[in-house]
C-alpha positions in Angstrom: -51.2 -83.7 130.1 -51.0 -80.2 128.8 -49.7 -77.5 131.1 -51.3 -74.2 131.4 -49.9 -71.6 129.0 -47.9 -69.7 131.7 -46.1 -72.9 132.7 -46.3 -74.9 129.5 -43.6 -72.9 127.7 -41.1 -70.4 129.1 -40.8 -67.3 127.0 -37.5 -65.3 126.7 -38.3 -61.7 127.5 -38.6 -59.5 124.5 -37.4 -56.3 126.2 -33.8 -55.4 125.9 -33.7 -54.3 129.6 -35.0 -57.6 130.9 -32.7 -59.6 128.8 -29.7 -57.6 130.1 -30.9 -58.1 133.6 -31.1 -61.9 133.3 -27.9 -62.1 131.5 -26.0 -60.0 133.9 -27.4 -62.2 136.7 -26.4 -65.4 134.8 -22.8 -64.1 134.1 -22.3 -63.4 137.7 -23.6 -66.8 138.7 -21.2 -68.4 136.2 -18.3 -66.3 137.4 -19.1 -67.5 141.1 -19.1 -71.1 139.9 -15.4 -70.7 138.6 -14.4 -69.4 142.0 -16.6 -71.9 144.0 -14.1 -74.9 143.9 -10.9 -72.7 145.0 -13.1 -71.0 147.8 -14.2 -74.4 149.2 -10.6 -75.8 149.0 -9.3 -72.8 150.8 -12.1 -73.1 153.5 -11.2 -76.9 154.1 -7.4 -76.0 154.2 -8.1 -73.4 156.9 -10.4 -75.7 158.7 -7.7 -78.4 158.9 -5.1 -75.9 159.9 -7.1 -74.7 162.6 -7.5 -78.2 164.0 -3.8 -78.8 163.6 -3.0 -75.6 165.7 -5.5 -76.8 168.4 -3.8 -80.1 168.4 -0.4 -78.5 168.6 -1.5 -76.6 171.7 -3.0 -79.9 173.3 0.4 -81.6 172.5 2.2 -78.8 174.4 -0.1 -79.6 177.5 1.2 -83.1 177.3 4.8 -82.1 177.1 4.7 -80.0 180.2 3.0 -82.9 182.2 5.2 -85.2 184.4 6.8 -87.9 182.3 4.8 -86.5 179.3 1.9 -88.5 180.6 -1.7 -87.2 181.2 -4.6 -89.3 182.4 -7.2 -90.8 179.9 -9.8 -88.3 181.1 -7.6 -85.3 180.5 -6.5 -86.8 177.2 -10.0 -87.2 176.0 -10.8 -83.6 177.0 -7.7 -82.4 175.2 -8.8 -84.3 172.0 -12.3 -83.1 172.1 -11.2 -79.5 172.6 -8.9 -79.8 169.5 -11.6 -81.6 167.6 -9.2 -84.5 166.7 -9.0 -88.2 167.5 -5.1 -88.5 167.4 -2.1 -86.3 167.5 1.5 -87.3 166.5 4.8 -85.3 166.2 7.9 -86.1 164.3 11.0 -84.7 166.1 14.6 -85.5 165.3 13.7 -88.2 162.8 11.3 -90.0 165.4 7.7 -90.0 165.0 5.9 -89.8 168.5 2.2 -90.4 169.2 1.1 -87.7 171.6 -2.6 -88.3 172.0 -4.8 -91.0 170.5 -8.3 -92.2 170.8 -9.4 -95.8 170.5 -8.5 -97.7 167.2 -10.3 -96.7 164.1 -12.1 -99.3 161.9 -11.3 -97.6 158.5 -8.1 -96.1 157.2 -8.3 -92.3 157.1 -7.8 -90.3 153.8 -4.3 -88.6 153.8 -3.8 -84.9 153.2 -0.4 -83.3 153.3 -0.9 -79.5 153.8 2.8 -78.8 153.2 2.7 -79.5 149.5 0.6 -77.5 147.1 -0.9 -80.1 144.7 -3.5 -78.2 142.7 -5.7 -81.1 141.6 -6.0 -82.8 144.9 -6.5 -79.5 146.7 -9.4 -78.7 144.5 -11.0 -82.2 144.6 -10.7 -82.7 148.4 -13.7 -80.5 149.4 -15.9 -82.5 147.1 -14.8 -85.7 148.6 -15.7 -84.3 152.0 -19.1 -83.0 150.8 -20.2 -86.3 149.3 -18.2 -88.7 151.5 -19.3 -91.4 153.9 -20.5 -90.2 157.4 -17.7 -92.2 159.2 -14.9 -90.9 157.0 -11.8 -89.9 158.7 -9.0 -87.4 157.5 -5.3 -87.6 158.5 -3.6 -84.3 157.9 0.0 -83.3 158.2 1.4 -79.7 158.5 4.5 -77.9 159.7 4.2 -76.8 163.3 4.3 -73.1 164.3 5.3 -73.2 168.0 8.1 -76.0 168.0 11.0 -77.2 166.1 9.5 -80.4 164.8 9.5 -81.8 161.2 5.6 -81.9 161.2 2.6 -82.4 163.3 0.0 -85.0 162.3 -3.6 -85.2 163.2 -6.6 -87.5 162.6 -10.1 -85.9 162.7 -13.5 -87.0 161.7 -14.8 -85.5 158.4 -18.3 -85.1 159.4 -17.9 -81.7 161.3 -15.9 -80.5 158.2 -18.7 -81.6 156.0 -21.4 -79.8 158.0 -19.2 -76.5 158.0 -18.6 -76.9 154.2 -22.2 -77.2 153.4 -23.0 -74.2 155.5 -20.2 -72.3 153.8 -21.5 -73.5 150.4 -25.1 -72.2 151.3 -23.6 -68.8 152.3 -21.6 -68.5 149.1 -24.6 -69.3 147.0 -26.9 -66.8 148.7 -24.2 -64.1 148.5 -23.7 -65.0 144.7 -27.5 -64.6 144.2 -27.5 -61.3 146.1 -24.5 -59.9 144.1 -26.2 -61.2 140.9 -29.3 -59.3 141.7 -27.5 -56.1 142.7 -25.2 -56.2 139.8 -28.0 -56.9 137.4 -30.1 -54.1 138.9 -27.3 -51.7 138.6 -26.4 -52.5 135.0 -30.1 -52.6 134.2 -30.6 -49.0 135.6 -27.5 -47.8 133.8 -28.2 -49.3 130.5 -31.9 -48.3 130.7 -30.8 -44.6 131.4 -28.0 -44.5 128.8 -29.2 -46.8 126.0 -32.7 -48.3 126.3 -34.7 -45.2 127.0 -32.9 -43.1 124.2 -33.5 -46.1 121.7 -37.1 -46.1 122.7 -37.3 -42.5 121.8 -35.5 -43.0 118.5 -37.8 -45.9 117.8 -40.9 -43.8 118.5 -39.6 -41.1 116.3 -39.0 -43.5 113.5 -42.6 -44.9 114.0 -44.1 -41.5 113.9 -42.0 -40.5 110.9 -43.3 -43.6 109.1 -46.9 -42.8 109.9 -46.5 -39.1 108.7 -43.3 -38.1 107.1 -44.4 -34.5 106.9 -44.9 -34.1 110.6 -42.1 -32.0 111.9 -42.7 -33.3 115.4 -41.5 -36.7 114.2 -37.8 -35.6 114.3 -35.9 -37.2 117.4 -35.1 -35.0 120.3 -31.4 -34.0 120.5 -29.9 -35.0 123.8 -26.7 -33.3 123.1 -24.8 -36.5 123.7 -21.4 -36.9 121.9 -21.4 -40.8 121.8 -23.0 -43.2 119.4 -26.6 -42.6 120.6 -26.1 -38.7 119.8 -24.7 -39.6 116.5 -27.7 -41.8 115.8 -30.0 -38.9 116.7 -28.1 -36.5 114.4 -28.0 -38.9 111.5 -31.6 -39.9 111.9 -32.8 -36.2 112.1 -30.7 -35.4 108.9 -32.1 -38.4 107.0 -35.6 -37.6 107.9 -35.1 -34.0 106.7 -33.6 -35.3 103.5 -36.5 -37.7 103.0 -39.0 -34.8 103.6 -37.2 -32.7 101.0 -37.2 -35.5 98.6 -40.9 -36.2 99.1 -41.7 -32.6 98.6 -39.5 -32.4 95.5 -41.1 -35.6 94.1 -44.6 -34.2 94.7 -43.6 -31.1 92.9 -42.1 -33.1 90.0 -45.1 -35.3 89.9 -47.5 -32.3 89.5 -45.0 -30.8 87.0 -44.8 -34.1 85.1 -48.6 -34.4 84.9 -48.9 -30.7 83.7 -46.0 -31.3 81.1 -47.8 -34.4 79.9 -51.0 -32.6 79.3 -49.2 -29.7 77.6 -47.1 -31.9 75.6 -50.1 -34.0 74.4 -51.9 -30.8 73.2 -48.6 -29.4 71.7 -48.2 -32.6 69.7 -51.7 -32.2 68.4 -51.0 -28.7 67.3 -47.6 -29.7 65.7 -49.4 -32.4 63.8 -51.9 -30.0 62.5 -49.1 -27.6 61.6 -47.4 -30.5 59.7 -50.4 -31.2 57.7 -50.7 -27.5 56.9 -47.1 -27.5 55.8 -47.9 -30.5 53.5 -50.7 -28.5 51.8 -48.5 -25.5 51.4 -46.0 -27.6 49.5 -48.6 -27.8 46.8 -49.1 -24.1 46.4 -46.3 -23.6 43.9 -45.2 -20.3 45.4 -41.4 -20.2 45.1 -41.1 -18.1 48.4 -43.0 -20.9 50.2 -41.0 -23.5 48.6 -37.8 -21.9 49.8 -39.0 -21.6 53.3 -40.8 -24.9 53.5 -37.8 -27.2 54.2 -36.8 -24.9 57.3 -40.4 -25.3 58.5 -40.5 -29.0 58.1 -37.2 -29.4 59.9 -38.5 -27.3 62.9 -41.7 -29.2 63.0 -39.8 -32.6 62.9 -37.6 -31.4 65.7 -40.5 -30.3 67.7 -42.4 -33.5 67.2 -39.1 -35.4 68.2 -38.8 -33.4 71.2 -42.5 -34.2 72.3 -42.0 -37.8 71.6 -38.9 -38.0 73.6 -40.4 -36.3 76.6 -43.4 -38.7 76.5 -41.1 -41.7 76.2 -39.0 -40.6 79.1 -42.0 -40.1 81.3 -43.1 -43.5 80.4 -39.8 -45.1 81.3 -40.1 -43.5 84.8 -42.8 -46.2 85.5 -41.4 -48.9 83.3 -42.5 -52.4 84.2 -40.0 -55.2 84.9 -38.6 -56.6 81.7 -40.1 -59.9 80.4 -37.1 -61.6 79.2 -37.4 -63.8 76.0 -35.1 -65.4 73.5 -35.2 -63.7 70.1 -33.1 -63.5 67.0 -30.8 -60.5 67.4 -30.3 -59.7 63.6 -34.1 -59.4 63.0 -34.3 -57.2 66.1 -31.5 -54.9 64.8 -33.0 -54.7 61.3 -36.4 -53.8 62.7 -34.9 -51.1 64.9 -32.8 -49.8 62.0 -36.0 -49.2 59.9 -37.7 -47.3 62.8 -34.5 -45.3 63.4 -34.6 -44.0 59.8 -31.7 -46.0 58.4 -32.3 -46.8 54.6 -30.2 -47.8 51.6 -30.9 -44.3 50.1 -29.5 -42.5 53.2 -27.5 -43.6 56.2 -27.0 -47.2 55.7 -27.2 -50.0 58.3 -24.4 -52.6 58.4 -25.4 -55.5 60.7 -22.4 -57.7 61.3 -24.4 -60.3 63.3 -24.9 -64.0 62.4 -28.6 -64.9 61.8 -28.3 -67.8 64.3 -27.3 -65.4 67.2 -30.0 -65.1 69.7 -30.5 -62.5 72.7 -32.2 -62.8 76.0 -34.1 -59.6 76.6 -37.6 -58.0 76.7 -38.2 -57.6 73.0 -40.1 -54.2 73.2 -37.5 -52.6 75.6 -34.6 -54.0 73.4 -36.3 -52.5 70.4 -36.6 -49.1 72.2 -32.9 -49.2 73.3 -31.7 -50.0 69.8 -33.9 -47.3 68.1 -32.5 -44.7 70.4 -28.9 -45.7 69.8 -29.2 -46.1 66.0 -31.2 -42.9 65.7 -28.5 -40.9 67.6 -25.9 -42.6 65.4 -27.9 -41.6 62.2 -28.3 -38.0 63.4 -24.5 -37.8 64.2 -23.8 -39.0 60.6 -26.3 -36.6 59.0 -24.7 -33.7 60.9 -21.3 -34.6 59.3 -20.6 -34.5 55.6 -18.9 -37.7 54.8 -17.4 -38.8 51.3 -19.1 -42.0 50.3 -22.2 -41.7 52.6 -22.8 -42.6 56.2 -22.9 -46.0 57.9 -24.2 -47.2 61.2 -22.5 -50.5 61.9 -24.0 -52.9 64.6 -21.9 -56.0 65.8 -22.3 -58.4 68.7 -19.9 -60.4 70.7 -20.5 -63.1 73.5 -18.6 -62.3 76.8 -18.6 -64.1 80.1 -22.3 -64.4 80.9 -23.3 -61.4 78.9 -23.8 -60.3 75.3 -22.2 -57.0 74.1 -24.0 -55.2 71.3 -21.9 -52.4 69.7 -23.4 -49.5 67.6 -20.8 -47.6 65.8 -21.1 -44.6 63.4 -18.8 -42.6 61.2 -20.1 -39.2 62.2 -18.0 -36.4 63.7 -17.9 -37.7 67.3 -19.5 -36.3 70.5 -18.6 -32.8 71.7 -16.2 -32.9 74.6 -18.4 -30.4 76.6 -21.3 -33.0 76.9 -19.2 -36.1 77.7 -19.6 -35.7 81.4 -23.4 -35.4 81.3 -23.9 -37.7 78.4 -26.5 -39.8 80.1 -28.3 -37.1 82.0 -31.8 -36.5 80.9 -32.3 -32.9 79.2 -28.6 -32.3 79.5 -26.7 -34.9 77.4 -27.6 -33.8 73.9 -24.8 -32.6 71.6 -27.3 -31.8 68.8 -29.2 -28.5 68.5 -32.7 -29.0 69.2 -32.1 -32.3 70.9 -33.7 -33.1 74.4 -31.0 -35.5 75.5 -33.4 -38.3 76.5 -32.6 -41.0 74.2 -29.3 -42.2 75.9 -30.9 -41.7 79.4 -34.0 -43.9 78.4 -31.6 -46.6 76.9 -29.4 -46.7 80.0 -32.4 -47.0 82.4 -33.9 -49.9 80.3 -30.6 -51.7 80.1 -30.0 -51.4 83.9 -33.5 -52.9 84.5 -32.2 -55.9 82.6 -29.1 -55.9 84.9 -26.9 -54.6 82.0 -25.5 -51.2 81.0 -25.1 -48.8 78.1 -21.7 -47.1 77.8 -19.7 -45.0 75.5 -16.6 -47.0 74.3 -14.9 -44.4 72.1 -15.6 -41.2 70.2 -13.6 -38.8 68.0 -13.5 -37.3 64.6 -14.0 -40.7 63.0 -17.1 -41.5 64.8 -18.5 -43.0 68.1 -19.1 -46.4 69.5 -21.7 -47.3 72.1 -21.9 -50.7 73.8 -25.1 -52.4 75.1 -24.4 -55.1 77.7 -27.1 -57.6 78.5 -26.6 -60.5 80.9 -27.3 -63.9 79.4 -28.3 -66.8 81.7 -27.6 -69.5 78.9 -24.2 -68.1 78.0 -21.4 -70.3 79.5 -18.5 -68.7 81.5 -15.9 -69.6 79.0 -18.0 -68.9 75.6 -16.2 -65.9 74.1 -16.7 -66.1 70.4 -17.1 -63.3 67.9 -20.4 -63.7 65.9 -19.8 -63.0 62.2 -22.5 -62.5 59.4 -23.4 -65.6 57.5 
């Protein structure tokens, strides 16, 4: 049989206020359960002491009677008024039965109220609550109105059982009432101080997500100095920073689109100028021949700048690397050719074994190596070296990575650009350079989970290191790869 949806499965309330209300009520009930047993034990102890005091008064009536004897009818009335069936007193080492009802069929349960035994004291009420209807209790306590060792009574447990159940029901009803009141008060307090402010903050976040440019999406400042107030302040600050970033991004996007168009047209113009310079080289005019190298160098720098700007713009939207295994030496030699390294100019020295492989995106690895090796070539060309310039490339396996080092024997990097070496448009130490090659190389390396960094620089040259993570490299494989 399938129950209707409302009764088939109980749902935990989704609201924070409802959960707090239920949890508070549950915690109060649990706390009441811990004090329930001591409360019932104290009630039973007081109940028995009350019977003992009544019995002591009844025993006093017997003591003042002639010969300490009362008629059976009066004795029954005294026992009934005390709520007991027998009263005994021990005086001067002798136990004396003062009042007694007819003989009982079962032996009563014994309780000594003079000794504080915690376990028996806590267990006694439950024995009374769930005991047999004809159960009897024999209790002993010290008297309060006479100099006796103790006074002893025997009383039926059924009246105590009824009073205990009545007391238990009252405690339960009071616990429920306290739980509801405490839960309601905590609910109201938390709702006023936490839940409502959090709802306002949540509504502000949702409104900001829907329209970040809406100034009304900022949360209202309540002026509180607690955690909620700090959340409001930090959220408002964060939203304003995000708005400024979005506005800056929009401006940069528009500027980038305009620069791309201008750069494209400029590159076409420079290409036409370069073709015209090649024609001028055939004119034979000595003045033209003297000025032509400077013109060609200027055109080359301008074309390089436009190419770097386009490459940097393309790297901003670079796709995730498609990692493949490839031969590293072949990749280095191909990049060296595109970087302008040749046997007649700046020479490439590849200190890499032909069997060494690398795990990387081949196209992005090529671009990284070309940028590093072109920068190295330009650094060598800017320095007059005896015996020619050399760009050395070596590789070394590290723990879980491959380190590729590109070294040159140029004049080093100026100290003034070291702090902003990898910043676009700011890290070039060469006249006419855009400072984009290293920025692009670092971004492509970081997309692989690696890094590009400067190891050393000085008058003897510079060394850059490209770190690429390698999944197939063991943790303890650390061997230098030499050329075969």
